[in-house]
N, CA, C and O atoms as a Maestro MAE file, in Angstrom:
{
 s_m_m2io_version
 :::
 2.0.0
}

f_m_ct {
 s_m_title
 :::
 protein
 m_atom[288] {
  # First column is atom index #
  i_m_mmod_type
  r_m_x_coord
  r_m_y_coord
  r_m_z_coord
  i_m_residue_number
  s_m_chain_name
  s_m_pdb_residue_name
  s_m_pdb_atom_name
  i_m_atomic_number
  :::
  1 25 -149.087 23.080 147.594 1 A "UNK " " N  " 7
  2 3 -149.850 23.668 146.526 1 A "UNK " " CA " 6
  3 2 -151.321 23.389 146.782 1 A "UNK " " C  " 6
  4 15 -151.678 22.261 147.122 1 A "UNK " " O  " 8
  5 25 -152.167 24.367 146.631 2 A "UNK " " N  " 7
  6 3 -153.589 24.233 146.905 2 A "UNK " " CA " 6
  7 2 -154.280 23.422 145.808 2 A "UNK " " C  " 6
  8 15 -153.886 23.479 144.643 2 A "UNK " " O  " 8
  9 25 -155.304 22.675 146.188 3 A "UNK " " N  " 7
  10 3 -156.019 21.895 145.186 3 A "UNK " " CA " 6
  11 2 -156.773 22.800 144.223 3 A "UNK " " C  " 6
  12 15 -157.292 23.845 144.615 3 A "UNK " " O  " 8
  13 25 -156.828 22.394 142.970 4 A "UNK " " N  " 7
  14 3 -157.567 23.160 141.980 4 A "UNK " " CA " 6
  15 2 -159.043 22.806 142.007 4 A "UNK " " C  " 6
  16 15 -159.895 23.678 141.832 4 A "UNK " " O  " 8
  17 25 -159.350 21.556 142.221 5 A "UNK " " N  " 7
  18 3 -160.745 21.141 142.197 5 A "UNK " " CA " 6
  19 2 -160.952 19.933 143.101 5 A "UNK " " C  " 6
  20 15 -160.081 19.073 143.232 5 A "UNK " " O  " 8
  21 25 -162.118 19.891 143.716 6 A "UNK " " N  " 7
  22 3 -162.506 18.719 144.486 6 A "UNK " " CA " 6
  23 2 -163.731 18.137 143.789 6 A "UNK " " C  " 6
  24 15 -164.775 18.781 143.692 6 A "UNK " " O  " 8
  25 25 -163.584 16.940 143.321 7 A "UNK " " N  " 7
  26 3 -164.604 16.310 142.511 7 A "UNK " " CA " 6
  27 2 -164.981 14.957 143.080 7 A "UNK " " C  " 6
  28 15 -164.426 14.530 144.092 7 A "UNK " " O  " 8
  29 25 -165.926 14.276 142.435 8 A "UNK " " N  " 7
  30 3 -166.275 12.910 142.809 8 A "UNK " " CA " 6
  31 2 -166.250 12.027 141.566 8 A "UNK " " C  " 6
  32 15 -166.451 12.499 140.447 8 A "UNK " " O  " 8
  33 25 -165.999 10.741 141.782 9 A "UNK " " N  " 7
  34 3 -166.018 9.785 140.682 9 A "UNK " " CA " 6
  35 2 -166.441 8.430 141.215 9 A "UNK " " C  " 6
  36 15 -166.429 8.193 142.423 9 A "UNK " " O  " 8
  37 25 -166.813 7.548 140.311 10 A "UNK " " N  " 7
  38 3 -167.161 6.181 140.677 10 A "UNK " " CA " 6
  39 2 -165.929 5.303 140.513 10 A "UNK " " C  " 6
  40 15 -165.150 5.469 139.574 10 A "UNK " " O  " 8
  41 25 -165.769 4.374 141.431 11 A "UNK " " N  " 7
  42 3 -164.686 3.405 141.361 11 A "UNK " " CA " 6
  43 2 -165.339 2.034 141.218 11 A "UNK " " C  " 6
  44 15 -166.244 1.683 141.975 11 A "UNK " " O  " 8
  45 25 -164.872 1.266 140.239 12 A "UNK " " N  " 7
  46 3 -165.442 -0.069 140.053 12 A "UNK " " CA " 6
  47 2 -164.334 -1.074 139.777 12 A "UNK " " C  " 6
  48 15 -163.255 -0.722 139.301 12 A "UNK " " O  " 8
  49 25 -164.624 -2.332 140.087 13 A "UNK " " N  " 7
  50 3 -163.683 -3.417 139.842 13 A "UNK " " CA " 6
  51 2 -164.454 -4.735 139.787 13 A "UNK " " C  " 6
  52 15 -165.615 -4.810 140.189 13 A "UNK " " O  " 8
  53 25 -163.796 -5.750 139.290 14 A "UNK " " N  " 7
  54 3 -164.373 -7.089 139.241 14 A "UNK " " CA " 6
  55 2 -163.433 -8.067 139.923 14 A "UNK " " C  " 6
  56 15 -162.215 -8.006 139.755 14 A "UNK " " O  " 8
  57 25 -164.021 -8.970 140.694 15 A "UNK " " N  " 7
  58 3 -163.284 -10.043 141.350 15 A "UNK " " CA " 6
  59 2 -164.130 -11.302 141.224 15 A "UNK " " C  " 6
  60 15 -165.303 -11.307 141.598 15 A "UNK " " O  " 8
  61 25 -163.542 -12.354 140.705 16 A "UNK " " N  " 7
  62 3 -164.249 -13.629 140.551 16 A "UNK " " CA " 6
  63 2 -165.598 -13.450 139.846 16 A "UNK " " C  " 6
  64 15 -166.610 -13.998 140.283 16 A "UNK " " O  " 8
  65 25 -165.603 -12.692 138.771 17 A "UNK " " N  " 7
  66 3 -166.782 -12.422 137.944 17 A "UNK " " CA " 6
  67 2 -167.897 -11.692 138.691 17 A "UNK " " C  " 6
  68 15 -169.051 -11.736 138.266 17 A "UNK " " O  " 8
  69 25 -167.576 -11.038 139.771 18 A "UNK " " N  " 7
  70 3 -168.534 -10.219 140.528 18 A "UNK " " CA " 6
  71 2 -168.132 -8.766 140.352 18 A "UNK " " C  " 6
  72 15 -166.964 -8.422 140.532 18 A "UNK " " O  " 8
  73 25 -169.095 -7.898 140.000 19 A "UNK " " N  " 7
  74 3 -168.828 -6.484 139.746 19 A "UNK " " CA " 6
  75 2 -169.144 -5.660 141.001 19 A "UNK " " C  " 6
  76 15 -170.193 -5.841 141.620 19 A "UNK " " O  " 8
  77 25 -168.238 -4.763 141.367 20 A "UNK " " N  " 7
  78 3 -168.394 -3.895 142.538 20 A "UNK " " CA " 6
  79 2 -168.285 -2.428 142.105 20 A "UNK " " C  " 6
  80 15 -167.514 -2.091 141.206 20 A "UNK " " O  " 8
  81 25 -169.073 -1.562 142.760 21 A "UNK " " N  " 7
  82 3 -169.025 -0.131 142.448 21 A "UNK " " CA " 6
  83 2 -169.161 0.673 143.738 21 A "UNK " " C  " 6
  84 15 -170.054 0.419 144.547 21 A "UNK " " O  " 8
  85 25 -168.271 1.642 143.920 22 A "UNK " " N  " 7
  86 3 -168.401 2.633 144.990 22 A "UNK " " CA " 6
  87 2 -168.583 3.968 144.278 22 A "UNK " " C  " 6
  88 15 -167.678 4.435 143.586 22 A "UNK " " O  " 8
  89 25 -169.736 4.574 144.444 23 A "UNK " " N  " 7
  90 3 -170.093 5.798 143.722 23 A "UNK " " CA " 6
  91 2 -169.767 7.058 144.540 23 A "UNK " " C  " 6
  92 15 -169.749 7.038 145.770 23 A "UNK " " O  " 8
  93 25 -169.516 8.136 143.820 24 A "UNK " " N  " 7
  94 3 -169.323 9.463 144.417 24 A "UNK " " CA " 6
  95 2 -168.167 9.539 145.409 24 A "UNK " " C  " 6
  96 15 -168.308 10.088 146.502 24 A "UNK " " O  " 8
  97 25 -167.033 8.987 145.019 25 A "UNK " " N  " 7
  98 3 -165.835 9.022 145.857 25 A "UNK " " CA " 6
  99 2 -165.124 10.363 145.623 25 A "UNK " " C  " 6
  100 15 -164.775 10.679 144.486 25 A "UNK " " O  " 8
  101 25 -164.908 11.148 146.676 26 A "UNK " " N  " 7
  102 3 -164.244 12.449 146.496 26 A "UNK " " CA " 6
  103 2 -162.759 12.302 146.182 26 A "UNK " " C  " 6
  104 15 -162.069 11.447 146.738 26 A "UNK " " O  " 8
  105 25 -162.284 13.157 145.278 27 A "UNK " " N  " 7
  106 3 -160.870 13.188 144.933 27 A "UNK " " CA " 6
  107 2 -160.485 14.617 144.585 27 A "UNK " " C  " 6
  108 15 -161.344 15.488 144.441 27 A "UNK " " O  " 8
  109 25 -159.190 14.847 144.452 28 A "UNK " " N  " 7
  110 3 -158.685 16.174 144.117 28 A "UNK " " CA " 6
  111 2 -157.760 16.082 142.915 28 A "UNK " " C  " 6
  112 15 -157.132 15.053 142.668 28 A "UNK " " O  " 8
  113 25 -157.690 17.172 142.181 29 A "UNK " " N  " 7
  114 3 -156.740 17.323 141.084 29 A "UNK " " CA " 6
  115 2 -155.958 18.593 141.392 29 A "UNK " " C  " 6
  116 15 -156.550 19.643 141.638 29 A "UNK " " O  " 8
  117 25 -154.638 18.502 141.381 30 A "UNK " " N  " 7
  118 3 -153.804 19.642 141.739 30 A "UNK " " CA " 6
  119 2 -153.280 20.362 140.502 30 A "UNK " " C  " 6
  120 15 -152.764 19.736 139.576 30 A "UNK " " O  " 8
  121 25 -153.418 21.669 140.498 31 A "UNK " " N  " 7
  122 3 -152.922 22.497 139.399 31 A "UNK " " CA " 6
  123 2 -151.399 22.377 139.331 31 A "UNK " " C  " 6
  124 15 -150.716 22.361 140.355 31 A "UNK " " O  " 8
  125 25 -150.887 22.294 138.114 32 A "UNK " " N  " 7
  126 3 -149.449 22.217 137.939 32 A "UNK " " CA " 6
  127 2 -148.900 20.809 137.922 32 A "UNK " " C  " 6
  128 15 -147.717 20.605 137.650 32 A "UNK " " O  " 8
  129 25 -149.748 19.834 138.211 33 A "UNK " " N  " 7
  130 3 -149.353 18.432 138.152 33 A "UNK " " CA " 6
  131 2 -150.097 17.782 137.005 33 A "UNK " " C  " 6
  132 15 -150.939 18.411 136.363 33 A "UNK " " O  " 8
  133 25 -149.792 16.543 136.754 34 A "UNK " " N  " 7
  134 3 -150.532 15.825 135.718 34 A "UNK " " CA " 6
  135 2 -151.986 15.692 136.170 34 A "UNK " " C  " 6
  136 15 -152.345 16.094 137.277 34 A "UNK " " O  " 8
  137 25 -152.777 15.145 135.335 35 A "UNK " " N  " 7
  138 3 -154.202 14.996 135.644 35 A "UNK " " CA " 6
  139 2 -154.465 13.805 136.557 35 A "UNK " " C  " 6
  140 15 -155.570 13.262 136.562 35 A "UNK " " O  " 8
  141 25 -153.464 13.393 137.329 36 A "UNK " " N  " 7
  142 3 -153.643 12.259 138.235 36 A "UNK " " CA " 6
  143 2 -154.675 12.580 139.304 36 A "UNK " " C  " 6
  144 15 -154.753 13.702 139.805 36 A "UNK " " O  " 8
  145 25 -155.457 11.579 139.636 37 A "UNK " " N  " 7
  146 3 -156.441 11.684 140.704 37 A "UNK " " CA " 6
  147 2 -155.735 11.447 142.026 37 A "UNK " " C  " 6
  148 15 -154.916 10.536 142.139 37 A "UNK " " O  " 8
  149 25 -156.050 12.268 143.038 38 A "UNK " " N  " 7
  150 3 -155.428 12.148 144.354 38 A "UNK " " CA " 6
  151 2 -156.521 11.939 145.406 38 A "UNK " " C  " 6
  152 15 -157.466 12.722 145.510 38 A "UNK " " O  " 8
  153 25 -156.365 10.861 146.181 39 A "UNK " " N  " 7
  154 3 -157.273 10.580 147.292 39 A "UNK " " CA " 6
  155 2 -156.535 10.873 148.595 39 A "UNK " " C  " 6
  156 15 -155.351 10.562 148.724 39 A "UNK " " O  " 8
  157 25 -157.225 11.464 149.548 40 A "UNK " " N  " 7
  158 3 -156.611 11.683 150.855 40 A "UNK " " CA " 6
  159 2 -156.422 10.335 151.538 40 A "UNK " " C  " 6
  160 15 -157.041 9.342 151.156 40 A "UNK " " O  " 8
  161 25 -155.568 10.309 152.540 41 A "UNK " " N  " 7
  162 3 -155.328 9.051 153.263 41 A "UNK " " CA " 6
  163 2 -156.601 8.580 153.958 41 A "UNK " " C  " 6
  164 15 -156.845 7.377 154.047 41 A "UNK " " O  " 8
  165 25 -157.408 9.507 154.449 42 A "UNK " " N  " 7
  166 3 -158.668 9.161 155.103 42 A "UNK " " CA " 6
  167 2 -159.616 8.475 154.116 42 A "UNK " " C  " 6
  168 15 -160.234 7.462 154.446 42 A "UNK " " O  " 8
  169 25 -159.728 9.022 152.924 43 A "UNK " " N  " 7
  170 3 -160.586 8.435 151.892 43 A "UNK " " CA " 6
  171 2 -160.056 7.056 151.502 43 A "UNK " " C  " 6
  172 15 -160.834 6.114 151.350 43 A "UNK " " O  " 8
  173 25 -158.754 6.934 151.341 44 A "UNK " " N  " 7
  174 3 -158.151 5.663 150.958 44 A "UNK " " CA " 6
  175 2 -158.445 4.576 151.982 44 A "UNK " " C  " 6
  176 15 -158.780 3.452 151.609 44 A "UNK " " O  " 8
  177 25 -158.327 4.892 153.256 45 A "UNK " " N  " 7
  178 3 -158.630 3.908 154.311 45 A "UNK " " CA " 6
  179 2 -160.104 3.500 154.290 45 A "UNK " " C  " 6
  180 15 -160.433 2.327 154.467 45 A "UNK " " O  " 8
  181 25 -160.983 4.470 154.072 46 A "UNK " " N  " 7
  182 3 -162.411 4.160 153.998 46 A "UNK " " CA " 6
  183 2 -162.713 3.289 152.780 46 A "UNK " " C  " 6
  184 15 -163.528 2.370 152.863 46 A "UNK " " O  " 8
  185 25 -162.062 3.569 151.654 47 A "UNK " " N  " 7
  186 3 -162.252 2.753 150.455 47 A "UNK " " CA " 6
  187 2 -161.826 1.311 150.693 47 A "UNK " " C  " 6
  188 15 -162.520 0.378 150.289 47 A "UNK " " O  " 8
  189 25 -160.690 1.132 151.346 48 A "UNK " " N  " 7
  190 3 -160.216 -0.221 151.634 48 A "UNK " " CA " 6
  191 2 -161.190 -0.974 152.542 48 A "UNK " " C  " 6
  192 15 -161.436 -2.164 152.346 48 A "UNK " " O  " 8
  193 25 -161.734 -0.282 153.521 49 A "UNK " " N  " 7
  194 3 -162.710 -0.901 154.427 49 A "UNK " " CA " 6
  195 2 -163.961 -1.291 153.660 49 A "UNK " " C  " 6
  196 15 -164.460 -2.407 153.806 49 A "UNK " " O  " 8
  197 25 -164.474 -0.368 152.836 50 A "UNK " " N  " 7
  198 3 -165.661 -0.667 152.039 50 A "UNK " " CA " 6
  199 2 -165.409 -1.831 151.090 50 A "UNK " " C  " 6
  200 15 -166.267 -2.698 150.926 50 A "UNK " " O  " 8
  201 25 -164.247 -1.854 150.473 51 A "UNK " " N  " 7
  202 3 -163.883 -2.935 149.551 51 A "UNK " " CA " 6
  203 2 -163.939 -4.286 150.267 51 A "UNK " " C  " 6
  204 15 -164.528 -5.239 149.757 51 A "UNK " " O  " 8
  205 25 -163.334 -4.364 151.431 52 A "UNK " " N  " 7
  206 3 -163.327 -5.607 152.195 52 A "UNK " " CA " 6
  207 2 -164.747 -6.039 152.577 52 A "UNK " " C  " 6
  208 15 -165.091 -7.216 152.475 52 A "UNK " " O  " 8
  209 25 -165.564 -5.085 153.014 53 A "UNK " " N  " 7
  210 3 -166.941 -5.395 153.406 53 A "UNK " " CA " 6
  211 2 -167.778 -5.836 152.215 53 A "UNK " " C  " 6
  212 15 -168.606 -6.740 152.333 53 A "UNK " " O  " 8
  213 25 -167.565 -5.205 151.074 54 A "UNK " " N  " 7
  214 3 -168.311 -5.568 149.867 54 A "UNK " " CA " 6
  215 2 -167.926 -6.967 149.403 54 A "UNK " " C  " 6
  216 15 -168.795 -7.782 149.095 54 A "UNK " " O  " 8
  217 25 -166.646 -7.244 149.354 55 A "UNK " " N  " 7
  218 3 -166.184 -8.535 148.863 55 A "UNK " " CA " 6
  219 2 -166.532 -9.683 149.807 55 A "UNK " " C  " 6
  220 15 -166.619 -10.834 149.379 55 A "UNK " " O  " 8
  221 25 -166.731 -9.378 151.082 56 A "UNK " " N  " 7
  222 3 -167.131 -10.417 152.035 56 A "UNK " " CA " 6
  223 2 -168.650 -10.583 152.085 56 A "UNK " " C  " 6
  224 15 -169.152 -11.477 152.768 56 A "UNK " " O  " 8
  225 25 -169.387 -9.728 151.366 57 A "UNK " " N  " 7
  226 3 -170.837 -9.830 151.316 57 A "UNK " " CA " 6
  227 2 -171.562 -9.160 152.462 57 A "UNK " " C  " 6
  228 15 -172.773 -9.328 152.605 57 A "UNK " " O  " 8
  229 25 -170.843 -8.395 153.293 58 A "UNK " " N  " 7
  230 3 -171.460 -7.750 154.449 58 A "UNK " " CA " 6
  231 2 -172.244 -6.494 154.086 58 A "UNK " " C  " 6
  232 15 -173.135 -6.079 154.827 58 A "UNK " " O  " 8
  233 25 -171.912 -5.891 152.947 59 A "UNK " " N  " 7
  234 3 -172.648 -4.731 152.445 59 A "UNK " " CA " 6
  235 2 -172.878 -4.947 150.949 59 A "UNK " " C  " 6
  236 15 -172.202 -5.777 150.340 59 A "UNK " " O  " 8
  237 25 -173.822 -4.212 150.344 60 A "UNK " " N  " 7
  238 3 -174.111 -4.410 148.913 60 A "UNK " " CA " 6
  239 2 -172.890 -4.174 148.025 60 A "UNK " " C  " 6
  240 15 -171.931 -3.515 148.427 60 A "UNK " " O  " 8
  241 25 -172.941 -4.719 146.822 61 A "UNK " " N  " 7
  242 3 -171.832 -4.597 145.882 61 A "UNK " " CA " 6
  243 2 -171.855 -3.284 145.104 61 A "UNK " " C  " 6
  244 15 -170.938 -3.015 144.328 61 A "UNK " " O  " 8
  245 25 -172.886 -2.465 145.299 62 A "UNK " " N  " 7
  246 3 -172.994 -1.154 144.653 62 A "UNK " " CA " 6
  247 2 -173.479 -0.171 145.719 62 A "UNK " " C  " 6
  248 15 -174.626 -0.241 146.161 62 A "UNK " " O  " 8
  249 25 -172.604 0.738 146.125 63 A "UNK " " N  " 7
  250 3 -172.960 1.671 147.197 63 A "UNK " " CA " 6
  251 2 -172.532 3.095 146.850 63 A "UNK " " C  " 6
  252 15 -171.706 3.314 145.964 63 A "UNK " " O  " 8
  253 25 -173.110 4.050 147.563 64 A "UNK " " N  " 7
  254 3 -172.742 5.457 147.433 64 A "UNK " " CA " 6
  255 2 -171.798 5.790 148.597 64 A "UNK " " C  " 6
  256 15 -172.161 5.622 149.761 64 A "UNK " " O  " 8
  257 25 -170.606 6.254 148.283 65 A "UNK " " N  " 7
  258 3 -169.599 6.554 149.305 65 A "UNK " " CA " 6
  259 2 -170.123 7.538 150.341 65 A "UNK " " C  " 6
  260 15 -169.893 7.362 151.538 65 A "UNK " " O  " 8
  261 25 -170.829 8.576 149.888 66 A "UNK " " N  " 7
  262 3 -171.314 9.615 150.822 66 A "UNK " " CA " 6
  263 2 -172.290 9.029 151.836 66 A "UNK " " C  " 6
  264 15 -172.232 9.366 153.019 66 A "UNK " " O  " 8
  265 25 -173.174 8.166 151.390 67 A "UNK " " N  " 7
  266 3 -174.142 7.549 152.312 67 A "UNK " " CA " 6
  267 2 -173.457 6.544 153.225 67 A "UNK " " C  " 6
  268 15 -173.787 6.457 154.407 67 A "UNK " " O  " 8
  269 25 -172.512 5.787 152.692 68 A "UNK " " N  " 7
  270 3 -171.818 4.780 153.487 68 A "UNK " " CA " 6
  271 2 -171.019 5.435 154.609 68 A "UNK " " C  " 6
  272 15 -170.884 4.849 155.683 68 A "UNK " " O  " 8
  273 25 -170.491 6.625 154.390 69 A "UNK " " N  " 7
  274 3 -169.691 7.293 155.408 69 A "UNK " " CA " 6
  275 2 -170.535 7.890 156.517 69 A "UNK " " C  " 6
  276 15 -169.994 8.269 157.557 69 A "UNK " " O  " 8
  277 25 -171.838 7.986 156.330 70 A "UNK " " N  " 7
  278 3 -172.729 8.479 157.380 70 A "UNK " " CA " 6
  279 2 -173.072 7.388 158.380 70 A "UNK " " C  " 6
  280 15 -173.516 7.673 159.493 70 A "UNK " " O  " 8
  281 25 -172.864 6.125 157.979 71 A "UNK " " N  " 7
  282 3 -173.141 4.988 158.852 71 A "UNK " " CA " 6
  283 2 -171.952 4.782 159.787 71 A "UNK " " C  " 6
  284 15 -170.809 4.734 159.334 71 A "UNK " " O  " 8
  285 25 -172.210 4.663 161.057 72 A "UNK " " N  " 7
  286 3 -171.144 4.475 162.041 72 A "UNK " " CA " 6
  287 2 -171.007 3.031 162.404 72 A "UNK " " C  " 6
  288 15 -170.157 2.678 163.222 72 A "UNK " " O  " 8
  :::
 }
 m_bond[287] {
  # First column is bond index #
  i_m_from
  i_m_to
  i_m_order
  :::
  1 1 2 1
  2 2 3 1
  3 3 4 2
  4 3 5 1
  5 5 6 1
  6 6 7 1
  7 7 8 2
  8 7 9 1
  9 9 10 1
  10 10 11 1
  11 11 12 2
  12 11 13 1
  13 13 14 1
  14 14 15 1
  15 15 16 2
  16 15 17 1
  17 17 18 1
  18 18 19 1
  19 19 20 2
  20 19 21 1
  21 21 22 1
  22 22 23 1
  23 23 24 2
  24 23 25 1
  25 25 26 1
  26 26 27 1
  27 27 28 2
  28 27 29 1
  29 29 30 1
  30 30 31 1
  31 31 32 2
  32 31 33 1
  33 33 34 1
  34 34 35 1
  35 35 36 2
  36 35 37 1
  37 37 38 1
  38 38 39 1
  39 39 40 2
  40 39 41 1
  41 41 42 1
  42 42 43 1
  43 43 44 2
  44 43 45 1
  45 45 46 1
  46 46 47 1
  47 47 48 2
  48 47 49 1
  49 49 50 1
  50 50 51 1
  51 51 52 2
  52 51 53 1
  53 53 54 1
  54 54 55 1
  55 55 56 2
  56 55 57 1
  57 57 58 1
  58 58 59 1
  59 59 60 2
  60 59 61 1
  61 61 62 1
  62 62 63 1
  63 63 64 2
  64 63 65 1
  65 65 66 1
  66 66 67 1
  67 67 68 2
  68 67 69 1
  69 69 70 1
  70 70 71 1
  71 71 72 2
  72 71 73 1
  73 73 74 1
  74 74 75 1
  75 75 76 2
  76 75 77 1
  77 77 78 1
  78 78 79 1
  79 79 80 2
  80 79 81 1
  81 81 82 1
  82 82 83 1
  83 83 84 2
  84 83 85 1
  85 85 86 1
  86 86 87 1
  87 87 88 2
  88 87 89 1
  89 89 90 1
  90 90 91 1
  91 91 92 2
  92 91 93 1
  93 93 94 1
  94 94 95 1
  95 95 96 2
  96 95 97 1
  97 97 98 1
  98 98 99 1
  99 99 100 2
  100 99 101 1
  101 101 102 1
  102 102 103 1
  103 103 104 2
  104 103 105 1
  105 105 106 1
  106 106 107 1
  107 107 108 2
  108 107 109 1
  109 109 110 1
  110 110 111 1
  111 111 112 2
  112 111 113 1
  113 113 114 1
  114 114 115 1
  115 115 116 2
  116 115 117 1
  117 117 118 1
  118 118 119 1
  119 119 120 2
  120 119 121 1
  121 121 122 1
  122 122 123 1
  123 123 124 2
  124 123 125 1
  125 125 126 1
  126 126 127 1
  127 127 128 2
  128 127 129 1
  129 129 130 1
  130 130 131 1
  131 131 132 2
  132 131 133 1
  133 133 134 1
  134 134 135 1
  135 135 136 2
  136 135 137 1
  137 137 138 1
  138 138 139 1
  139 139 140 2
  140 139 141 1
  141 141 142 1
  142 142 143 1
  143 143 144 2
  144 143 145 1
  145 145 146 1
  146 146 147 1
  147 147 148 2
  148 147 149 1
  149 149 150 1
  150 150 151 1
  151 151 152 2
  152 151 153 1
  153 153 154 1
  154 154 155 1
  155 155 156 2
  156 155 157 1
  157 157 158 1
  158 158 159 1
  159 159 160 2
  160 159 161 1
  161 161 162 1
  162 162 163 1
  163 163 164 2
  164 163 165 1
  165 165 166 1
  166 166 167 1
  167 167 168 2
  168 167 169 1
  169 169 170 1
  170 170 171 1
  171 171 172 2
  172 171 173 1
  173 173 174 1
  174 174 175 1
  175 175 176 2
  176 175 177 1
  177 177 178 1
  178 178 179 1
  179 179 180 2
  180 179 181 1
  181 181 182 1
  182 182 183 1
  183 183 184 2
  184 183 185 1
  185 185 186 1
  186 186 187 1
  187 187 188 2
  188 187 189 1
  189 189 190 1
  190 190 191 1
  191 191 192 2
  192 191 193 1
  193 193 194 1
  194 194 195 1
  195 195 196 2
  196 195 197 1
  197 197 198 1
  198 198 199 1
  199 199 200 2
  200 199 201 1
  201 201 202 1
  202 202 203 1
  203 203 204 2
  204 203 205 1
  205 205 206 1
  206 206 207 1
  207 207 208 2
  208 207 209 1
  209 209 210 1
  210 210 211 1
  211 211 212 2
  212 211 213 1
  213 213 214 1
  214 214 215 1
  215 215 216 2
  216 215 217 1
  217 217 218 1
  218 218 219 1
  219 219 220 2
  220 219 221 1
  221 221 222 1
  222 222 223 1
  223 223 224 2
  224 223 225 1
  225 225 226 1
  226 226 227 1
  227 227 228 2
  228 227 229 1
  229 229 230 1
  230 230 231 1
  231 231 232 2
  232 231 233 1
  233 233 234 1
  234 234 235 1
  235 235 236 2
  236 235 237 1
  237 237 238 1
  238 238 239 1
  239 239 240 2
  240 239 241 1
  241 241 242 1
  242 242 243 1
  243 243 244 2
  244 243 245 1
  245 245 246 1
  246 246 247 1
  247 247 248 2
  248 247 249 1
  249 249 250 1
  250 250 251 1
  251 251 252 2
  252 251 253 1
  253 253 254 1
  254 254 255 1
  255 255 256 2
  256 255 257 1
  257 257 258 1
  258 258 259 1
  259 259 260 2
  260 259 261 1
  261 261 262 1
  262 262 263 1
  263 263 264 2
  264 263 265 1
  265 265 266 1
  266 266 267 1
  267 267 268 2
  268 267 269 1
  269 269 270 1
  270 270 271 1
  271 271 272 2
  272 271 273 1
  273 273 274 1
  274 274 275 1
  275 275 276 2
  276 275 277 1
  277 277 278 1
  278 278 279 1
  279 279 280 2
  280 279 281 1
  281 281 282 1
  282 282 283 1
  283 283 284 2
  284 283 285 1
  285 285 286 1
  286 286 287 1
  287 287 288 2
  :::
 }
}
C-alpha cells in the first residue's frame, strides 16, 4: 500500500535527567491503517546511531536529523 503522507517530527527522551532531542525525523503514515507512525529501517538505524552518539557526549544533545545525515 502506498504511503499517504511523508512528514517530519521531533523525537525526544530523557536519560539520567538529561534531555535529548532529534528534530525533523522523517516518517510515514499509511492510508487504511491506524495513525501509527512508521519509520523506514534506514531511518531507524540512523536514529539508533544518533542516540548512542548523543548519550555518549560525542554530538550535541539537540540536533536536526536532516543536517546530521549530511555529515559523513
